[in-house]
Phi, psi and omega in degrees: 000318179296325179295319180295316179296317179298318179294322178295316179297315178298319178297319178293320177297315178299317179297320179297315177296321180297314181293323177296317179294317178298318178297320179295316180296316180292330177289328180274346184303314178299323179292324176296317181294313179295319177299319179294316180297311182294316180294319179295315180296317180294322178295322178291320181293319184265004180056049177243151177235125183227355183080175185294311181296318177298318178297319179297314181294320177294320178297319177297312180296319178295326177296320178292312180298311180297321179296318178296315179294322179297315179295319181296324183274324186251345184061027175231150176268151173279128183247134176092125182294318184263017179288151180299322179299316181296318180294317179293320178295320179295320177296315180298317178295323179292320177296317178300315180300314181292324178292321176295318177298319178292323179295319178294322180282350179080027182259358183277000000 
């Protein structure tokens, strides 16, 4: 009987960790998609190649850079992860990031 109770408790703990992990991944999924789109577009615009993971990271960083610049210039926040404004701002920030990187590397 104790073995059954122990297995049930272990199963519930495992299920809880699984659901928490799944929830975290599903919450990050839109950000991964927008980062990939923005990074890929910026890489295409600047003729850079960084791979999928590089594009996602560049897109995330570009989203932050573009968002800060957007707020500074318009005094409005970008609302909605999949909004056209957010994607365009992320692309613009990613292009700025890649151009600064190329300028530092002396490739411009």
